[in-house]
LUMDOBA-626414 format. One record per atom (N, C-alpha, C): x negated, y negated, z. Coordinates in steps of 0.001 Angstrom, whole numbers, padded with zeros to 6 digits, always signed. Each point is the difference from the previous one (the first is absolute). Layout:
BEGIN
XYZ/...
//
This chain:
BEGIN
+034463+030880+014273/-000876-001057-000480/-000734+000449-001276/-000525+001230+000022/-000709+000532-001157/+000927+000082-001216/+001251+000399+000234/+000955+000106-001104/+000282-001370-000605/+000090-001025+000856/+000248-001357-000471/-001157-000498-000855/-001252+000247+000454/-001182-000406-000766/-000065+000730-001336/+000303+001282+000013/-000015+000802-001235/+001006-000551-001000/+001197-000331+000467/+001040-000543-000871/-000418-001338-000590/-000655-000849+000830/-000438-001311-000479/-001063+000126-001075/-000954+000925+000175/-001064+000197-000982/+000575+000490-001324/+000909+000951+000053/+000635+000535-001216/+000773-001098-000721/+000652-000865+000779/+000768-001086-000606/-000909-000984-000721/-001155-000313+000612/-000947-000926-000631/-000580+000581-001277/-000354+001280+000043/-000556+000643-001188/+001038+000077-001113/+001270+000079+000361/+001043+000110-000998/+000375-001306-000660/-000520-001117+000523/+000312-001297-000588/-000555-000134-001413/-001151+000625-000249/-000632-000100-001315/-000402+001385-000484/+000382+000321-001217/-000410+001249-000625/-000985-000320-001120/-000952+000906-000206/-001028-000215-001014/+000134+001043-001092/-000025-000500-001244/+000093+000881-001164/-001286-000167-000807/-000833+001031-000018/-001298-000062-000675/+000079+000763-001311/-000394-000667-001087/+000020+000623-001316/-001365-000140-000655/-000376+000997-000809/-001254-000051-000751/+000300+000319-001456/-000712-000691-000890/+000218+000257-001410/-001313-000119-000764/-000036+000634-001161/-001175-000037-000865/+000135-001168-000969/-001060-000785-000161/+000014-001165-000887/-001349-000095-000709/-000047-000853-001005/-001262-000292-000683/-000550-001328+000523/-001313-000080+000119/-000615-001222+000517/-001416-000117-000546/-000533-001216+000070/-001397-000257-000358/-000678-000712+001166/-001308+000244+000161/-000753-000626+001083/-000341-001445-000348/+000262-000887+000919/-000440-001392-000099/-001273-000199+000817/-000030+000604+001182/-001195-000096+000845/-000073+001226+000897/-001195+000567+000107/-000200+001177+000851/-001449+000023+000465/-000387-001019+000751/-001394-000138+000429/-000052-000541+001437/-000172+000868+000986/-000046-000465+001397/-001286-000755+000357/-000975-000038-000918/-001204-000794+000232/+000182-001449-000473/+001059-000235-000749/+000303-001350-000471/+000781-000724+001103/-000725-000574+000948/+000600-000636+001166/-000849-001187+000417/+000503-000772+000938/-000753-001102+000575/-000515+000425+001372/-001285-000216+000229/-000652+000596+001162/-000033-000898+001230/+000600-001190-000086/+000093-000874+001176/+001433-000493+000139/+000475-000071+001215/+001327-000577+000234/-000034-000847+001270/+000596-001180-000090/+000199-000868+001151/+001482-000113+000271/+000391+000060+001273/+001412+000082+000323/+000337-000876+001187/+001185-000597-000040/+000566-000661+001160/+001260+000753+000384/+000109+000337+001269/+001148+000741+000507/+000903-000962+000762/+001137-000387-000567/+000873-000928+000706/+000586+000572+001289/-000010+001342+000105/+000622+000598+001174/-000647+001335+000335/-000274+000201+001284/-000336+001322+000528/+000706+000161+001336/+000160+001236+000422/+000502+000296+001331/-000835+001121+000592/-000359-000147+001270/-000780+001001+000732/+000816+000386+001230/+000536+001218-000013/+000757+000524+001137/-000964+000816+000841/-000189-000383+001265/-001067+000611+000789/+000379+000083+001468/-000832+000701+000756/+000247+000189+001425/-000562-001090+000879/-000721-000950-000569/-000591-001066+000812/+001011-001070+000375/+000756-000475-001001/+000998-001042+000262/+001294+000229-000783/+000227+001224-000438/+001186+000438-000750/-000084-000372-001477/-000261-001275-000343/-000060-000348-001415/-000705-001333-000194/-000497-000180-001214/-000524-001289-000460/+000216-000052-001510/+000308-001177-000513/+000084-000157-001442/-000673-001308-000394/-000380-000088-001286/-000723-001175-000447/-000351+000113-001474/-001152-000586-000383/-000437+000005-001394/-001446+000473-000057/-000477+000289-001228/-001347+000534-000115/-000651-000298-001338/-001310+000297-000065/-000807-000117-001213/-000778+001288-000187/-000150+000422-001257/-000774+001213-000281/-000836-000187-001247/-001141+000690-000038/-000835+000023-001179/-000625+001369-000163/-000178+000419-001265/-000561+001326-000263/-000816-000033-001289/-001145+000684+000014/-000898-000025-001156/-000632+001374-000167/+000104+000559-001218/-000673+001259-000322/-001163-000336-000929/-001207+000134+000513/-001201-000413-000727/-000622+001201-000705/+000069-000022-001322/-000609+001075-000770/+000663+001336+000265/-000805+001036+000009/+000503+001361+000116/+000019+000507+001428/-000804-000585+000900/-000235+000635+001280/+000403-000781+001247/+000319-001302-000102/+000224-000790+001213/+001370-000662+000000/+000591-000091+001210/+001266-000691+000211/-000141-000903+001228/+000647-001178-000046/-000027-000938+001119/+001430-000472+000280/+000281-000271+001259/+001335-000500+000335/-000061-000935+001210/+000929-000946+000043/+000187-000895+001144/+001496-000226+000181/+000432-000040+001242/+001430-000092+000293/+000184-000826+001273/+000725-001110-000091/+000264-000832+001166/+001494-000195+000199/+000463+000055+001268/+001406-000223+000317/+000104-000975+001173/+000953-000927-000108/+000123-001088+000973/+001460-000095+000442/+000231+000079+001304/+001357+000026+000504/+000632-001378+000096/+001266-000092-000387/+000791-001188+000317/+001280+000391+000745/+000148+001292+000292/+001129+000478+000787/-000463+001088+000952/-000935-000354+000913/-000584+000975+000924/+000833+000075+001267/+000603+001146+000239/+000810+000177+001195/-000843-000211+001262/+000543-000702+000979/-000589-000291+001311/-001068-001094-000030/-000444-000394-001213/-000998-001070-000068/+000659-001355+000205/-000625-000821+000853/+000442-001363+000234/-001219-000915+000011/+000068-001072-000776/-001108-000952-000003/-000236-000584+001384/+001063-000129+000773/-000105-000580+001340/-000555+000972+001028/-000126+001271-000370/-000501+001017+000915/-001381+000448-000471/-001047-000475+000654/-001368+000318-000419/-000389+001448+000259/+000845+000747+000702/-000291+001417+000218/+000281+000839-001241/+000751-000545-000962/+000383+000755-001189/-000848-000403-001204/+000007+000839-001009/-000695-000277-001265/+000933+000272-001165/-000148-000789-001061/+000761+000235-001215/-000569+001218-000732/+000850+000642-000803/-000441+001159-000787/-001024-000441-001050/-001102+000732-000072/-001027-000245-001010/-000654+001323-000349/-000250+000203-001305/-000673+001216-000444/-000878-000337-001196/-001253+000443+000057/-000877-000128-001170/-000779+001287-000162/-000059+000478-001251/-000711+001236-000327/-000896-000225-001197/-001205+000531+000040/-000905-000023-001135/-000667+001351-000138/-000159+000470-001239/-000597+001318-000171/-000524+000219-001406/-000658+001135-000190/-000507+000407-001302/+000110+001511-000125/-000018+000470-001254/+000117+001426-000234/-000996+000485-001031/-000426+001232+000156/-000885+000672-000948/+000839+001004-000777/+000108-000182-001314/+000848+000846-000834/-000703+001329-000269/+000666+001087+000402/-000542+001341-000185/+000501+000656-001278/+001215-000339-000404/+000606+000580-001207/+000714-001118-000750/-000204-000045-001327/+000610-001052-000808/+000247+000568-001397/+001080+000759-000150/+000260+000693-001256/+001474-000071-000368/+000282+000233-001282/+001371+000053-000499/+000332+001430-000426/+001204+000413+000323/+000477+001328-000389/+001382-000135-000637/+000357+000946-000833/+001301-000022-000665/+001071+000591+000909/+001111-000729+000080/+001161+000457+000759/+001263-000424-000732/+001075+000682+000239/+001296-000407-000533/+000653-000994+000953/+000229-001220-000486/+000591-001049+000832/+001478-000165-000342/+000838-000196+001008/+001423-000226-000273/+000226-001368-000637/+000912-000058-000943/+000398-001249-000653/+001524-000101+000060/+000491-001062+000595/+001447-000217+000069/+000446-000752-001248/+001002+000538-000669/+000533-000619-001212/+001124-000979+000316/+000866+000379+000905/+001119-000880+000351/+000552+000383+001359/+000648-000965+000639/+000704+000225+001253/+001319-000750-000050/+001046+000620+000501/+001308-000642+000030/+000756+000475+001231/+000953-000824+000431/+000816+000320+001164/+001469-000149-000364/+000773+001008+000327/+001439-000024-000211/+000668+000469+001281/+000669-000927+000670/+000576+000334+001299/-001094+000292+000998/+000048+001180+000586/-001058+000393+000936/-000962+001011-000607/-000007+000097-001339/-000891+000938-000692/-001073-000791-000746/-001266+000295+000290/-001124-000641-000674/-000647+001019-000928/-000058-000329-001293/-000536+000921-001007/-001355-000493-000480/-000989+000891+000042/-001351-000293-000463/-000368+000942-001129/-000405-000586-001136/-000414+000789-001163/-001507-000153-000168/-000718+001114-000091/-001456-000026-000144/-000432+000918-001130/-001282-000100-000373/-000544+000858-001052/-000253+001386+000565/+000515+000973-000687/-000133+001382+000466/-001473+000408+000084/-000432+000478+001175/-001362+000478+000197/-001031-001088+000210/+000414-001276-000075/-000947-001093+000177/-000830-000244-001247/-000943-000933+000114/-000863-000370-001124/-001454+000257+000375/-000745+000756-000825/-001426+000216+000304/-000759-001331+000021/-000753-000236+001078/-000706-001276+000140/-001234+000190+000854/-000933-000939-000127/-001203-000006+000825/+000290-000679+001348/-000365+000676+001063/+000142-000559+001348/-001388-000056+000627/-000410-001172+000386/-001324-000201+000591/+000053+000237+001500/-000897+000817+000485/-000086+000303+001432/-001334-000485+000542/+000068-000748+001090/-001199-000499+000680/+000055+000455+001455/-001066+000615+000451/-000137+000365+001413/-001223-000735+000541/+000201-000751+001073/-001083-000811+000549/-000135+000241+001499/-001228+000033+000453/-000311-000007+001429/-000153-001464+000397/+000838-000482+000903/-000049-001428+000302/-000079-000250+001508/-000400-001217+000342/-000123-000388+001400/-000070-001503+000119/+000128-000482+001226/-000046-001440+000231/+000283-000318+001441/+000483-001213+000235/+000308-000439+001364/+001295-000796-000016/+000600-000157+001179/+001123-000923+000111/+000009-000659+001370/+000591-001188+000039/+000204-000764+001232/+001500-000234+000160/+000502+000260+001218/+001441-000078+000236/+000261-000662+001340/+000953-000957+000027/+000460-000583+001267/+001525-000032-000022/+000593+000075+001194/+001458-000023+000106/+000383-000246+001452/+001212-000446+000206/+000523-000086+001360/+000292+001404+000514/+000119+000125+001322/+000007+001328+000608/+000908+000003+001226/+000948+000913+000011/+000922+000124+001135/-000660+000805+001108/-000260-000664+001131/-000788+000626+001066/+000777+001034+000806/+001321-000122+000056/+000781+000895+000863/+000709+001102-000780/-000559+000393-001153/+000609+001075-000781/-000122+001333+000743/+000988+000884-000230/+000032+001270+000725/-001157+000924-000364/-000521-000116-001220/-001062+000907-000436/-001377-000415+000492/-000070-001084+000775/-001247-000426+000630/+000107+000274+001489/-000960+000758+000540/+000034+000350+001414/-000290-001234+000843/+000957-000381+000854/-000172-001219+000801/-000966+000169+001163/-000512+001221+000186/-000964+000209+001083/-001439-000178-000456/-000240+000026-001346/-001377-000164-000490/-000148-001228-000884/+001086-000784-000151/-000093-001323-000610/-000241-000985+001131/-001138-000675-000020/-000399-000799+001153/-000304-001448-000367/+000133-000870+001006/-000330-001422-000099/-001101-000276+001024/-001131-000516-000477/-001178-000145+000856/-000431-001460+000064/-000264-000469+001229/-000477-001364+000195/-000748-000098+001324/-001233-000543-000064/-000814-000207+001200/-000164+001270+000825/-000186+001119-000683/-000237+001257+000687/+001244+000676+000535/+001158-000584-000228/+001267+000580+000467/+000740+000588-001199/+000418+001264+000137/+000695+000693-001075/+001447+000267+000397/+000923-000359-000886/+001431+000209+000234/+000558+000832-001145/+000711+001076+000318/+000601+000817-001050/+001264-000676-000531/+000384+000405-001207/+001228-000517-000593/+001200+000339+000882/-000029+001156+000624/+001116+000417+000865/+000160-000963+001169/-001114-000320+000646/+000063-000918+001138/+000327-001419-000448/-000554-000394-001146/+000261-001353-000494/+001473-000178-000354/+000617+001026-000599/+001415-000083-000365/+000887-000060+001232/-000412+000720+001044/+000785+000015+001244/-000292-001204+000885/-001003-000807-000374/-000381-001140+000829/-000689+000401+001285/-000567+001203+000001/-000640+000526+001205/-001412-000559+000127/-000208-000883+000960/-001303-000644+000224/-000548-000591-001300/+000899-000557-000809/-000424-000477-001299/+000802-001224-000420/-000685-000905-000713/+000673-001174-000561/-000220-000074-001504/-000214+001161-000621/-000270+000021-001433/+001214-000495-000780/+001176+000558+000297/+001215-000352-000751/+000934-000941+000759/-000093-000017+001325/+000858-000870+000801/-000847-000688+001068/+000101-001330+000079/-000799-000773+000945/+000943-000947+000738/+000029+000131+001307/+000917-000772+000828/-000768-000950+000906/+000450-001246+000055/-000578-001001+000900/+001122-000679+000775/-000347-000507+001164/+000952-000721+000841/-000354-001477-000004/+001023-000819-000110/-000210-001445-000061/+001046-000693+000873/-000429-001009+000755/+000928-000747+000853/+000465-001249-000730/+001314-000096-000182/+000609-001147-000670/+001115-000550+000882/-000144-001255+000430/+001000-000626+000878/+000275+000857+001226/-001068+000444+000598/+000047+000799+001240/+000615+001384-000209/+000164+000385-001268/+000520+001333-000283/-001055+000823-000745/-000017+001278+000295/-000948+000902-000659/+000597+000510-001309/-000716-000242-001086/+000447+000421-001326/-000923+001103-000508/+000586+001060-000512/-000770+001124-000552/-000144-000193-001502/-001223-000085-000490/-000288-000117-001435/-000553+001324-000515/+000561+000476-001084/-000436+001274-000562/-000422-000187-001450/-001226+000416-000315/-000500-000015-001371/-000085+001439-000494/+000374+000225-001246/-000026+001353-000560/-000794+000023-001302/-000511+001172-000340/-000711+000222-001268/+000608+001203-000686/+000254-000123-001310/+000539+001122-000763/-000992+001161-000015/+000548+001200-000018/-000846+001192-000009/-000412+000331-001436/-000601-000987-000652/-000438+000131-001392/-001434-000486-000109/-000854+000822-000576/-001392-000365-000223/-000333+000109-001474/-001231+000403-000294/-000433+000122-001388/-001079+001061-000103/-000136+000550-001196/-000986+001044-000259/-000823-000366-001230/-001267+000400-000003/-000895-000193-001139/-000741+001306-000260/-000049+000411-001267/-000679+001240-000395/-000954-000300-001141/-001240+000423+000148/-000976-000030-001083/-000357+001440-000330/+000247+000415-001233/-000128+001417-000342/-000698+000176-001337/-000665+001125-000142/-000477+000455-001298/+000867+001187-000422/+000058+000246-001305/+000815+001104-000489/-000725+000693-001149/+000383+001227-000248/-000552+000759-001108/+000967+001091-000416/+000009+000300-001291/+000896+001038-000478/-000054+000131-001504/+001080+000457-000587/+000064+000249-001436/+001142-000799-000628/-000253-000454-001223/+000993-000699-000798/+000236+000789-001285/+001259+000295-000276/+000372+000766-001189/+000801-000934-000913/-000576-000328-001144/+000636-000941-000919/+000481+000712-001259/+001207-000332-000427/+000571+000548-001228/+000418-001162-000896/-000427+000048-001277/+000305-001074-000945/+000682+000600-001227/+001184-000546-000322/+000756+000407-001179/+000182-001231-000880/-000192+000158-001311/+000128-001140-000921/+000573+000498-001321/+001207+000538+000095/+000667+000614-001148/+001128-000903-000491/-000066-000369-001283/+001072-000759-000654/+000305+000696-001325/+001274+000289-000253/+000393+000678-001236/+001182-000742-000633/+000160+000230-001307/+001137-000538-000754/+000898+001179-000365/+001196+000033+000596/+000896+001147-000160/+001067-000330-001046/+000172+000903-000952/+001028-000188-001038/+001379-000148+000658/+000673-001091-000298/+001345-000222+000510/+000053-000660+001358/-001156-000101+000660/-000017-000600+001338/-000979-001167+000120/-001014-000058-000857/-000977-001074+000071/-001146+000315+000940/-000620-001045+000542/-001187+000153+000848/+000390+000534+001374/-000688+001057+000406/+000154+000563+001336/-001393+000246+000566/-000131+000012+001336/-001344+000092+000584/+000015+000718+001341/-001167+000453+000360/-000282+000496+001351/-001374-000550+000355/-000002-001160+000659/-001233-000734+000296/-000052-000300+001492/-001131+000255+000616/-000123-000311+001420/-001364+000362+000546/-000359-000636+001099/-001244+000289+000720/+000368+000216+001458/-000378+001140+000527/+000368+000354+001371/-001228+000468+000769/-000204-000577+001186/-001044+000448+000923/+000653+000688+001186/-000464+001176+000332/+000396+000669+001237/-001259+000188+000829/+000028-000444+001258/-001209+000061+000818/+000287+000627+001358/-001023+000598+000564/+000051+000579+001339/-001311-000330+000700/+000078-000560+001192/-001184-000507+000693/-000010+000419+001466/-001207+000089+000531/-000236+000126+001441/-000616-001312+000472/+000428-000489+001173/-000491-001271+000530/-000774+000214+001300/-001037-000814+000172/-000760-000003+001245/-000204-001446+000433/+000436-000327+001199/-000046-001384+000487/-000963-000127+001176/-001145-000648-000201/-000888-000268+001134/+000573-001040+000956/+000987-000785-000480/+000609-001038+000841/+001512+000158-000010/+000564+000302+001174/+001443-000061+000244/+000153-000801+001282/+000392-001249-000106/-000026-000904+001147/+001350-000650+000227/+000369-000134+001268/+001168-000762+000392/-000450-001397+000413/+000731-001011-000458/-000366-001392+000245/+000116-000346+001488/-000908-000850+000474/+000108-000498+001367/+001368-000626+000219/+000510+000168+001223/+001371-000409+000306/-000014-001093+001066/+000636-001138-000302/+000135-001072+000984/+001284+000214+000773/-000134+000305+001294/+001150+000340+000819/+000819-001196+000422/+001116+000292+000672/+000875-001062+000492/-000695-000869+001034/-001016+000552+000668/-000747-000752+001010/-001103-000857-000610/-000125+000005-001346/-001021-000798-000669/-001346+000668-000101/-000131+001207+000553/-001263+000743-000035/-000081+000791-001311/-001174+000030-000616/-000211+000774-001222/-000517+001390+000370/+000705+001018-000438/-000317+001386+000347/-000614+000727-001204/-000957+000855+000298/-000577+000895-000998/+000863+001254-000046/+000654+000236-001140/+000949+001118-000116/-000724+001226-000553/+000136+001121+000691/-000660+001241-000408/+001000+001153-000020/-000270+000937-000917/+000741+001252-000011/-001020+001122-000024/+000144+000953+000924/-001073+000962+000244/+000058+001254-000860/+001008+000135-000832/+000168+001248-000737/+000207-000287-001491/-001037-000539-000652/+000096-000392-001405/-000649+001045-000909/+000396-000030-001259/-000617+000848-001020/-000467-000861-001160/-001202+000242-000533/-000483-000798-001127/+000461+000528-001361/+000764+001102-000009/+000327+000657-001264/+001439-000273-000443/+000178-000047-001310/+001317-000142-000588/-000005+000575-001404/+001124-000063-000673/+000102+000517-001369/+001132-000740-000728/-000013+000109-001320/+001068-000595-000797/+000072+000685-001360/+001177-000021-000600/+000190+000374-001394/+000860-001080-000647/-000114-000153-001318/+000794-001030-000652/-000067+000090-001502/+000718-000906-000643/+000060-000031-001464/+000141-001444-000464/-000633-000287-001141/+000030-001333-000596/+000345+000173-001475/+001062-000671-000484/+000513+000200-001356/+000058-001342-000728/-000491-000028-001259/+000094-001204-000836/-000226+000401-001464/-000008-000999-000897/-000204+000211-001434/-001492-000131-000308/-000572+000857-000882/-001444-000053-000248/-000457-001150-000901/+000934-000632-000756/-000425-001015-000975/+000700-001346+000154/+001283+000020+000321/+000797-001212-000055/+000322-000509+001403/+000174-001317+000114/+000376-000573+001277/+001422+000403+000349/+000276+000033+001289/+001325+000437+000418/+000053+000209+001499/+000853+000931+000404/+000210+000270+001412/-000830+001210+000435/-000431-000047+001249/-000704+001138+000594/+000693+000379+001302/-000248+001207+000439/+000626+000512+001219/-001013+000869+000728/-000087-000192+001309/-000936+000774+000815/+000662+000397+001312/-000274+001225+000434/+000446+000436+001322/-001112+000817+000644/+000003+000025+001304/-000915+000879+000739/+000557+000235+001395/-000321+001145+000564/+000350+000252+001400/-001079+000865+000625/-000036-000025+001317/-000994+000774+000736/-000022-000425+001445/-001127+000255+000651/-000198-000450+001376/-001320-000753+000081/+000048-001205+000534/-001216-000785+000168/-000779+000489+001214/-001307-000251+000052/-000736+000241+001240/+000640-000801+001132/-000077+000521+001208/+000622-000727+001104/+000070+000793+001277/+001146+000626+000260/+000279+000592+001297/+000228+001499-000131/-000646+000755+000866/+000137+001447-000035/+001410+000419+000383/+000399+001148-000542/+001309+000550+000338/-000012+000546+001410/+001151+000015+000627/+000150+000592+001333/-000335+001488-000084/-000795+000498+000959/-000413+001401-000017/+001177+000948+000125/+001087-000467+000600/+001169+000860+000181/+000863+000084-001254/-000311-000834-001024/+000805-000021-001209/-000359+001173-000906/+001018+000592-000629/-000227+001114-000922/-000508-000489-001352/+000156-001300-000278/-000472-000598-001252/-001217-000868+000306/-001175+000303-000601/-001234-000733+000349/-000078-001382-000643/+001090-000756+000066/+000054-001342-000577/+000632-000945+001008/-000629-001131+000218/+000633-001064+000769/+000719-000896-001003/+001320-000034+000076/+000784-000721-001010/-000234-001501+000060/-000691-000484+001021/-000387-001407+000032/-000963-000336-001136/-000754+001008-000497/-000971-000213-001075/+000618+000144-001391/+001205+000562-000083/+000605+000309-001290/+000458-001277-000706/-000020+000039-001333/+000466-001148-000775/+000431+000442-001392/+000839-000839-000614/+000382+000140-001402/-000025-001389-000615/-000740-000146-001109/-000133-001296-000652/+000459+000117-001448/+000725-001016-000462/+000466-000046-001382/-000147-001427-000514/-000497-000133-001234/-000171-001332-000565/+000343+000009-001490/+000567-001099-000475/+000314-000185-001410/-000735-001233-000501/-000533+000065-001216/-000827-001104-000460/+000160-000329-001465/-000573-001127-000374/-000110-000446-001380/-001479-000029-000351/-000405+000661-001068/-001422+000117-000285/-000310-000380-001441/-001257-000408-000210/-000504-000338-001332/-001255+000825-000252/-000010+000885-001002/-001192+000794-000314/-000898-000718-001005/-001311+000251+000120/-000993-000596-000890/-001037+001042-000378/-000679-000241-001135/-001140+000830-000378/-001280-000715+000391/-000834+000692+000797/-001275-000551+000434/-001076+001052-000246/-001040-000376-000703/-001083+000955-000279/-000804+000260+001265/-000612+001235+000109/+000047+001098-000963/+001280+000820+000136/+000425+000565-001131/+001182+000834-000049/-000362+001373-000559/+000745+001012+000440/-000201+001361-000503/+001189+000344-000882/-000257+000296-001268/+001055+000254-000977/+000122+001473-000373/-000610+000876+000760/+000094+001429-000277/-001128+000483-000877/-000123+001306-000055/-001087+000605-000789/+000497+000491-001338/
//
């Protein structure tokens, strides 16, 4: 099996060969100022996908806004709305559609430009399975703006939730009503329980008819969390005119962030059972802590496309003590979104010293 996998990987890598070339050329600067940017951007994301342990996946659309005020403050808002939430059904009131809203601000600790050599691609061509890239030898000296910010905020999250997942202990997930507590294990087995299966007897034309009502083992989760961490922003705004090649550039704005999350509220939605009784759903082994890392990429001046990804573990359920990895994969997630954004200049702005 290992030999087969090794052969397949080598075959895939052999499909395309890369030929990298560097050459010396003459050029003049057209623009080299990372402070010449627009400090506000509004974005609509036609598509996002969130792969997670709560309901496997959700996809939808979103809105984002970001503002850097002067030299020291940053603000952001991010909303996502599901239109393809796995396990969610409008007809099932036990479930919830995917929803996420985040708002935050940051205090800028460092806001300076330093000289670095940036790569500039002159040309790219493909012949057969060989892709040739020609770039300027040694790169081009340019100013790169670095911003480090301490940031924090809050978020609200709802989603549908698979109650019978293996990573949730069925002995401490409980359904409570009128002082009676039923574990998920007993409810799934129908042991002294009508949470998921409810049977009644009815006499029709002198015959006894058995009626059975069932409820899907799907509920919903809601998390209210605060977060805090660091944001590392890099801004490049280099445009040059290269002899024989014309205008070439290395322009971009990239945020890399790492956060710790604390959730005072991790709640499972009340569940209406097959018997018509509404149960208070509890899980006895929750954790309020989570973490995430991610990156957000777009253009600092012109409208265009943006791309964002993040992954981590949300606050939620503690890992099994017997596990060698201190993570409950039910909390894990990976989110990716693509958007169209419009940048604007809004005072006050910081143009460098």
